[in-house]
C-alpha positions in Angstrom: 67.4 92.5 102.6 71.1 92.5 103.8 72.1 90.0 106.5 74.6 92.6 107.9 78.3 92.5 108.4 81.2 90.6 109.6 82.4 90.8 113.3 84.5 93.9 112.6 81.8 95.8 110.5 84.2 95.8 107.5 82.7 93.4 105.0 78.9 93.6 104.4 77.6 90.2 103.1 76.0 90.3 99.6 73.9 87.3 100.6 70.1 88.3 100.8 69.2 84.8 102.5 70.6 83.4 105.7 69.1 79.9 106.4 69.0 78.7 110.1 68.0 75.1 110.0 67.3 73.3 113.3 68.3 69.8 112.3 70.9 68.1 109.9 67.9 67.0 107.9 66.7 70.6 107.4 70.4 71.5 106.7 70.7 68.8 103.9 67.5 70.0 102.4 68.7 73.7 102.5 72.0 72.7 100.9 70.5 70.5 98.1 68.0 73.2 97.0 70.6 76.2 96.9 72.4 77.0 93.6 75.1 78.7 95.6 75.7 78.5 99.4 78.3 78.8 102.0 78.3 78.3 105.9 78.5 81.5 108.0 80.1 80.9 111.4 80.9 83.6 114.1 81.5 86.3 111.5 85.1 86.5 112.5 86.6 86.5 109.1 87.8 89.9 108.0 87.4 89.3 104.3 84.8 87.8 101.9 85.8 84.3 102.6 82.3 83.2 104.1 80.2 85.2 101.5 77.8 83.7 98.9 74.3 84.3 97.2 72.9 82.3 100.2 74.5 81.6 103.6 73.6 79.2 106.3 74.2 79.4 110.1 74.5 76.1 112.1 73.9 77.8 115.5 70.4 76.4 115.5 71.5 72.8 115.4 71.6 70.6 118.7 75.2 70.8 119.9 75.1 66.8 120.4 78.4 66.9 122.1 79.5 63.4 122.6 82.8 62.5 124.6 84.5 59.1 123.7 86.5 58.0 126.6 87.9 55.2 124.5 89.2 57.1 121.9 90.0 60.3 123.6 87.8 62.3 121.3 84.8 64.7 121.3 82.3 65.2 118.5 79.6 67.9 118.2 77.5 70.1 115.8 79.8 72.3 113.8 77.8 75.5 114.9 79.5 75.2 118.3 82.1 77.8 119.6 85.2 77.0 121.4 84.1 78.8 124.6 80.8 76.7 124.7 82.7 73.5 123.9 85.3 74.1 126.5 83.0 74.5 129.4 81.5 71.1 128.8 84.8 69.5 128.4 86.2 70.9 131.6 83.2 69.8 133.5 83.7 66.3 132.3 87.4 66.4 133.1 88.7 66.9 129.7 90.6 69.5 127.7 91.8 70.7 124.2 95.4 70.8 123.7 95.3 74.4 122.6 92.9 77.5 121.9 93.1 80.7 120.0 93.4 84.0 121.8 89.4 84.4 121.4 86.9 81.6 122.7 84.3 83.4 120.9 85.2 81.8 117.4 83.3 78.9 115.8 85.2 75.6 116.0 84.3 74.7 112.2 85.4 78.4 111.0 88.7 78.1 112.9 89.4 74.7 111.6 88.6 75.6 108.0 91.0 78.6 108.0 94.1 77.1 109.8 93.6 79.3 112.9 96.0 78.7 115.6 97.1 79.6 119.3 100.6 79.4 120.3 103.2 77.2 121.5 106.4 75.5 120.0 105.0 72.2 120.4 101.2 73.0 119.7 100.0 72.6 116.2 97.3 74.7 114.8 93.7 74.2 115.9 93.0 72.2 112.7 95.5 69.6 113.8 93.1 68.4 116.5 90.7 67.2 114.2 90.1 63.4 113.7 86.9 63.5 111.9 84.7 65.6 109.8 80.9 65.1 108.5 80.1 67.2 105.4 76.8 68.0 103.7 77.7 67.5 100.1 76.3 69.6 97.2 73.7 67.0 96.5 72.6 67.0 100.3 74.1 63.7 101.1 76.2 63.3 104.1 80.0 62.3 103.7 82.3 61.4 106.7 85.9 61.8 106.4 88.6 60.4 108.9 92.4 60.2 109.1 92.2 56.8 107.1 91.0 58.6 104.0 93.3 59.8 101.5 91.7 63.2 101.3 91.7 63.8 104.9 94.7 66.2 105.1 93.2 68.2 102.1 89.6 68.3 103.8 90.4 69.8 107.2 91.7 73.2 106.1 89.3 73.3 103.3 88.1 77.0 103.3 84.6 75.8 102.8 85.1 74.6 99.3 84.2 71.0 99.6 80.9 71.3 101.5 79.1 72.3 104.5 80.8 70.9 107.8 78.0 69.6 110.1 79.9 67.7 112.7 83.5 67.6 113.8 85.4 65.3 116.0 88.5 66.5 117.9 91.2 64.9 119.9 91.2 65.7 123.6 93.3 65.0 126.6 92.6 65.0 130.4 92.1 68.4 132.0 95.0 70.5 133.1 95.7 73.7 134.7 97.5 76.8 133.5 99.1 80.0 135.1 99.6 83.1 133.0 102.4 85.4 133.6 103.1 88.7 132.0 106.6 90.2 131.5 107.4 93.9 130.4 110.5 95.6 129.5 112.1 93.1 127.0 114.5 94.9 125.0 114.7 94.2 121.2 118.4 93.0 121.4 117.2 90.5 124.2 114.3 89.2 121.9 116.4 89.0 118.6 119.5 87.2 120.7 117.3 84.9 122.7 114.3 84.4 120.4 114.1 80.6 120.6 114.7 80.3 124.3 111.9 82.8 124.9 109.2 81.3 122.8 110.2 77.9 124.3 110.1 79.0 127.9 106.3 78.1 128.3 103.6 75.8 127.2 102.1 78.8 125.0 103.9 82.3 124.5 102.7 85.4 122.8 104.9 88.6 122.4 102.9 91.9 122.0 104.7 94.9 120.3 104.1 98.0 118.6 107.5 97.7 116.9 108.8 101.2 118.1 111.5 102.1 120.7 114.1 100.0 122.4 111.8 97.7 124.1 109.3 95.1 122.7 106.3 95.2 124.7 104.8 92.4 126.9 105.5 88.8 126.8 102.8 86.5 128.0 103.9 83.3 129.3 101.2 80.3 129.8 102.6 77.4 131.6 101.1 74.2 132.4 101.0 73.3 136.1 103.5 70.7 136.9 105.9 72.0 134.3 108.9 74.2 135.4 107.9 77.4 136.8 108.1 80.8 135.1 111.5 82.7 135.7 111.7 85.5 138.1 113.3 87.5 135.2 112.9 86.8 131.4 116.2 87.9 129.7 115.9 91.4 131.3 112.2 91.5 131.4 110.3 91.6 134.8 107.0 90.5 135.9 104.4 93.2 135.2 103.0 94.9 138.4 99.4 94.7 137.3 97.2 92.7 134.8 97.5 93.7 131.3 95.3 94.0 128.2 97.1 93.2 124.9 95.9 96.7 123.7 97.5 99.8 125.7 95.2 101.5 128.3 92.3 99.2 127.5 90.4 97.7 130.7 91.6 94.2 131.9 88.0 93.1 132.7 87.8 91.2 129.4 91.2 89.3 129.7 91.8 85.9 131.4 93.4 86.1 134.8 97.1 86.7 134.9 99.6 87.1 137.8 100.5 83.5 138.1 97.2 82.3 139.6 96.4 78.7 138.3 93.1 77.9 136.4 91.7 75.6 134.1 92.9 75.5 130.6 89.7 77.0 129.2 90.1 80.1 131.5 93.9 80.6 130.7 94.9 79.6 127.3 92.6 82.4 125.4 93.6 86.0 126.1 90.0 87.0 126.5 86.9 85.8 128.5 84.0 84.5 126.6 81.5 86.9 128.1 83.1 90.1 127.0 83.8 91.8 123.7 87.2 90.7 122.7 90.3 92.8 121.8 89.0 96.3 120.6 86.3 95.1 118.3 86.5 98.3 116.0 89.3 97.1 114.1 90.9 95.2 111.2 93.4 92.1 111.4 96.0 90.6 109.1 98.5 87.7 110.0 101.3 86.1 108.1 102.8 82.7 108.9 106.4 82.3 108.3 108.6 79.3 108.7 110.1 79.6 112.2 113.8 79.2 110.6 113.2 82.7 109.2 111.6 84.2 112.4 114.4 86.6 113.2 114.9 88.0 109.8 111.2 88.4 109.4 110.8 90.2 112.5 113.8 92.6 111.5 112.0 93.1 108.1 108.9 94.2 109.7 110.6 96.3 112.3 112.3 98.3 109.3 108.8 99.2 108.5 107.9 100.4 111.9 107.6 104.1 111.3 105.0 103.2 108.5 103.1 100.6 110.4 102.9 102.2 113.9 100.5 105.3 113.1 97.7 102.5 111.8 98.4 99.8 114.6 96.8 98.9 117.7 99.1 96.1 118.6 101.1 93.1 116.8 101.5 89.6 118.3 104.0 87.1 117.7 103.0 83.6 118.2 104.4 80.0 117.3 103.0 76.6 115.9 104.3 73.4 115.1 104.4 71.8 111.7 101.4 69.9 110.3 100.5 67.9 107.3 97.2 69.7 106.3 97.5 71.0 102.7 96.4 74.5 103.2 97.7 75.2 106.4 100.2 77.9 107.1 102.3 75.4 109.2 102.3 72.9 106.2 105.5 70.9 106.7 107.1 73.8 108.7 107.2 75.0 112.4 106.1 78.5 112.1 105.7 81.9 113.6 102.7 84.0 113.3 103.1 87.8 112.9 99.8 89.1 113.6 98.7 92.9 113.2 95.5 94.3 114.9 94.9 97.4 113.1 92.9 100.6 113.7 89.7 100.7 111.7 91.4 102.6 108.7 90.6 100.3 105.6 92.3 102.5 103.0 95.6 103.0 104.9 95.7 99.2 105.9 95.0 97.9 102.4 97.7 100.3 101.0 100.4 98.8 103.6 99.7 95.2 102.9 101.6 94.8 99.4 104.5 96.8 101.1 104.5 94.2 104.1 104.1 91.2 101.8 107.0 92.3 99.7 109.2 92.8 102.7 108.2 89.2 103.8 108.5 87.7 100.4 111.9 86.3 100.9 110.7 84.3 104.1 108.0 82.3 102.4 105.1 84.1 104.3 101.7 82.7 103.9 98.7 84.8 104.9 96.0 83.9 107.2 93.1 82.7 105.1 90.5 84.5 107.3 92.2 88.0 107.6 93.0 90.7 105.4 95.8 90.2 102.7 96.8 91.5 99.4 97.6 88.2 97.5 98.3 84.5 97.8 101.7 83.1 96.4 100.3 79.7 95.0 103.9 78.3 94.9 104.0 78.3 98.7 101.2 75.5 99.0 102.8 72.4 97.3 99.5 70.6 97.5 97.4 73.5 96.0 96.9 71.6 92.7 95.7 68.5 94.7 93.3 70.6 96.7 91.9 72.1 93.7 91.4 68.7 92.1 89.6 67.6 95.5 87.3 70.4 95.4 86.3 69.8 91.8 85.7 66.0 92.7 83.6 66.9 95.8 81.8 69.9 94.2 81.8 69.6 90.5 79.2 72.1 90.0 80.8 74.9 92.2 77.9 75.3 94.5 80.5 76.1 97.5 82.8 78.5 95.3 82.6 82.4 95.7 84.7 85.2 94.7 87.3 84.7 97.3 87.9 81.0 96.2 88.1 82.0 92.5 90.5 84.8 93.3 92.7 83.0 95.8 92.5 79.4 95.2 91.1 78.4 91.9 
């Protein structure tokens, strides 16, 4: 019996069994008995990353959220989603440094795939991790922290090492954010002032269709107490009304704009937890490029605009700070994410991916592990060999391997 599809309805899971343990003890028993198994999070991967003969959901585990005021950390069950965790943290006076555009995604899935928000000084969501608890192939529990030599390889793990059962994240005191949207930025202004624009706020997103003389909308998310957003952003003016990232889509699902301050959990994401994010009936691709190549990479994509635009809802440009996580797209480089939200046209999109990857090849583009891509250039991951060795040590029988990992990692 099928367990259904991923969030976009594009990939149908081949697993016939979906386990839903209600405790870590039950999870250990499930994992120890299964010949092949993977964790299924919020189903937001757009490929077969999360598939296997058997799958296990952690949504039935007690969240068991523990805030430690002494270490400025929070630990919790890996089945939790960012929106759920954020509410608890905010009520207790705490915050995460950054969030992705969707609060709907599971923390464990986002961490394991190197998912990110935006901000030149903000790392990927994975960089907030300060501890992991894994259920190993045997069913035993293993804890990993920053003092362990394998920590940087275990965070962005693609689920290859074990089933993450508990996560610890760094937190900080809560803060308020205002969100201001600007429209009418010209391409020449963006390319001439790119660094100034992306550095103008705590978190910046640039939305574009790649066509025409103007880029699209620029979303500035500013921490209250930092410098105020400008009245004019290199020729772009504040939007007259609230905007959705997708043209003509209702703004009821988006977080509050117009410079109205609000808690970080209600401003850093683009979308509200209680609504369907983005379009829903879509596909997604993203390539993460060293920020030193941002301008030339953007020019290369814009040269393909006539081929891309007919199949595109919107693209988003975001930034992230370098980290030391072996399989992260931002490994040892400040980076820019070039994201594509595609119409649900699989044949056309899959045909475009090798063309886009060829255009971005000179700029060392790494694909987002959880989205659609054509191929992985192994040489762009200097620690990939170390990761393979780590996976073979942690999972010598290959219980957590699947077609995706064999194709792209092993």
